[in-house]
DRENVEXRO-463408 format. One record per residue (C-alpha): residue in three letters; x, y negated, z. Coordinates in pm, whole numbers, padded with zeros to 5 digits, always signed. Example, Ala and Ser with C-alpha at 12.3 -4.5 7.8 and 13.67 -1.06 7.14 Angstrom:
! DRENVEXRO-463408
Ala+01230+00450+00780 Ser+01367+00106+00714 
! end
This chain:
! DRENVEXRO-463408
Met-03114+00677+00770 Ser-02742+00747+00769 Ala-02541+01066+00787 Thr-02213+00938+00921 Pro-01939+01203+00930 Thr-01795+01266+01276 Ala-01458+01410+01172 Pro-01202+01144+01084 Met-01075+01077+00735 Thr-00717+00977+00665 Leu-00653+00664+00462 Ile-00305+00645+00314 Gly-00210+00293+00221 Arg-00005-00015+00292 Pro-00104-00340+00468 Gly-00209-00602+00217 Trp-00225-00355-00072 Gly-00530-00211-00249 Ser-00594+00027+00038 Ala-00724-00275+00232 Ile-01034-00264+00008 Ile-01117+00083+00137 Glu-01008+00014+00494 Leu-01257-00274+00509 Gln-01535-00048+00384 Leu-01452+00224+00636 Ala-01465-00036+00911 His-01791-00181+00781 Tyr-01957+00161+00788 Gly-01802+00255+01121 Leu-01657+00569+00968 Pro-01392+00741+01182 His-01055+00733+01016 Val-00684+00726+01081 Leu-00433+00519+00889 Gln-00114+00654+00739 Asp+00144+00415+00598 Ser+00256+00517+00251 Gly+00581+00325+00272 Asp+00681+00074+00005 Leu+00583+00250-00316 Leu+00738-00023-00528 Asp+01085-00011-00376 Ser+01121+00338-00229 Glu+01157+00650-00440 Asp+01126+00855-00121 Ala+00786+00699-00053 Arg+00672+00771-00408 Ala+00798+01129-00393 Ser+00619+01200-00066 Leu+00287+01078-00208 Arg+00300+01249-00546 His+00173+01582-00413 Leu-00152+01402-00329 Asn-00157+01150-00612 Pro+00083+01211-00902 Leu+00066+00839-00984 Ala+00207+00759-00638 Gln-00052+00488-00588 Val-00279+00392-00301 Pro-00542+00413-00173 Val-00551+00784-00111 Leu-00836+00907+00110 Leu-00822+01254+00263 Leu-01170+01376+00349 Pro-01231+01590+00660 Asp-01248+01908+00448 Gly-00911+01833+00290 Thr-01046+01693-00037 Val-00820+01427-00186 Met-00981+01115-00326 Thr-00805+00844-00525 Glu-00943+00552-00731 Ser-01102+00283-00520 Ala-01421+00261-00726 Ala-01486+00633-00682 Ile-01418+00606-00309 Thr-01650+00305-00285 Leu-01938+00500-00436 His-01859+00810-00231 Leu-01863+00624+00100 Ala-02205+00482+00018 Asp-02326+00831-00069 Ile-02204+01004+00247 Thr-02339+00732+00475 Gln-02666+00716+00280 Arg-02648+00339+00302 Asp-02700+00072+00040 Asp-02568-00239+00215 Leu-02236-00245+00026 Val-02346-00055-00285 Pro-02692-00148-00417 Gly-02912+00157-00452 Pro-03040+00297-00784 Thr-03356+00084-00784 Ala-03198-00239-00658 Pro-03209-00526-00909 Glu-02837-00587-00852 Arg-02737-00227-00926 Ala-02648-00263-01294 Ala-02442-00577-01239 Phe-02270-00419-00941 Leu-02161-00114-01141 Arg-02055-00324-01437 Trp-01830-00555-01239 Leu-01697-00285-01009 Val-01564-00099-01312 Phe-01447-00424-01474 Leu-01238-00516-01171 Val-01070-00177-01142 Ala-01037-00099-01512 Asn-00928-00439-01641 Ile-00795-00671-01371 Tyr-00642-00423-01127 Pro-00405-00274-01388 Thr-00250-00617-01444 Phe-00104-00582-01094 Thr+00003-00223-01152 Tyr+00191-00315-01468 Gly+00306-00657-01352 Asp+00451-00576-01010 Ile+00765-00427-01166 Pro+00741-00485-01543 Thr+01068-00305-01615 Arg+00901+00024-01523 Phe+00708-00010-01848 Val+00930-00239-02057 Pro+01291-00145-01972 Asp+01458-00433-02157 Glu+01472-00723-01911 Thr+01417-00997-02170 Ala+01119-00814-02316 Ala+00991-00739-01967 Glu+00992-01108-01878 Ala+00784-01190-02185 Phe+00555-00897-02108 Glu+00502-01024-01754 Gln+00415-01374-01872 Thr+00169-01241-02128 Leu+00018-01005-01872 Asn-00031-01279-01615 Ala-00194-01504-01874 Tyr-00426-01218-01969 Ala-00516-01166-01603 Arg-00611-01532-01570 Lys-00830-01498-01879 Leu-01004-01198-01723 Trp-01064-01386-01398 Cys-01221-01669-01598 Gln-01462-01415-01744 Val-01554-01299-01395 Glu-01598-01663-01288 Gly-01883-01695-01536 Glu-02074-01411-01367 Val-02073-01536-01007 Lys-02430-01582-00883 Gly-02328-01741-00549 Pro-02286-01771-00260 Cys-02163-01409-00280 Phe-02067-01257-00612 Leu-02410-01108-00680 Gly-02602-01391-00514 Asp-02716-01392-00154 Arg-02613-01032-00098 Phe-02269-00935+00035 Thr-02148-00618-00137 Ala-01832-00418-00192 Leu-01757-00651-00484 Asp-01700-00929-00234 Ile-01457-00704-00048 Tyr-01265-00654-00373 Leu-01249-01031-00421 Leu-01145-01081-00060 Val-00836-00867-00121 Met-00753-00915-00488 Met-00780-01294-00491 Arg-00492-01306-00244 Trp-00267-01163-00514 Arg-00162-01318-00846 Pro-00240-01579-00972 Gly-00286-01698-00613 Lys-00548-01877-00410 Ala-00447-02224-00533 Trp-00515-02120-00894 Phe-00866-02003-00805 Thr-00940-02324-00618 Glu-00841-02527-00923 Asn-00968-02308-01206 Ala-01243-02081-01070 Pro-01453-02275-00816 Leu-01737-02023-00809 Leu-01501-01737-00731 Asp-01326-01958-00479 Ala-01657-02025-00304 Ala-01746-01653-00310 Phe-01406-01575-00159 Thr-01464-01829+00118 Arg-01807-01683+00190 Ala-01668-01328+00201 Asn-01385-01438+00427 Asp-01631-01609+00664 Ile-01838-01290+00682 Ala-01530-01077+00745 Gln-01389-01306+01011 Ser-01722-01321+01195 Thr-01757-00941+01199 Pro-01525-00800+01468 Ala-01452-00469+01294 Leu-01369-00643+00967 Ala-01176-00923+01135 Gln-00947-00664+01292 Val-00877-00508+00951 Met-00813-00850+00799 Gln-00565-00938+01074 Arg-00379-00612+01020 Asn-00358-00653+00644 Phe-00331-01030+00612 Pro-00190-01166+00939 Lys-00104-01498+00773 Gly-00462-01551+00662 
! end
């Protein structure tokens, strides 16, 4: 039994960015929402300044709940959406055998791999010297590849946790389009590559998700 909210939420984000992870979940659940473009938070100080009153880090996604509550952090939002819909199709419930693995790898993705994009998108924000920043970026990207190889060893296939499609597959569907790039996964992480393909097939065959994918990744 679900308890789907009727008042719309507002998702602040940017096409192709991390907000796509939450947009796909909102579409999956059929939750009413409106989209608000954050602007380019990497290149525009105005965009960052306008978002800081909601998220001092000036990062997306930011989800405004109907009562005005501000939510950030995609893992927290993922768990909250499952709670308010009272559904367990994307987030295994407390007694599900996949629950522990789901929570472990959800936190791993957001706590370990996701920051490599945050720090690597513009390394000079964190390492001002350009020569040092270049070395930092190379080291960071190598570390990210090492982390992905660790995740590769945990894929149960055909989806990440096995037969069951979960929010983890949505994370892969978005994050594997970023560095180190799809070609790297095909060559170095075949299990993740297969899980990505499976998740993409599911998304493209589900009209609500296919629409979100087209908006965020029009080039495929």
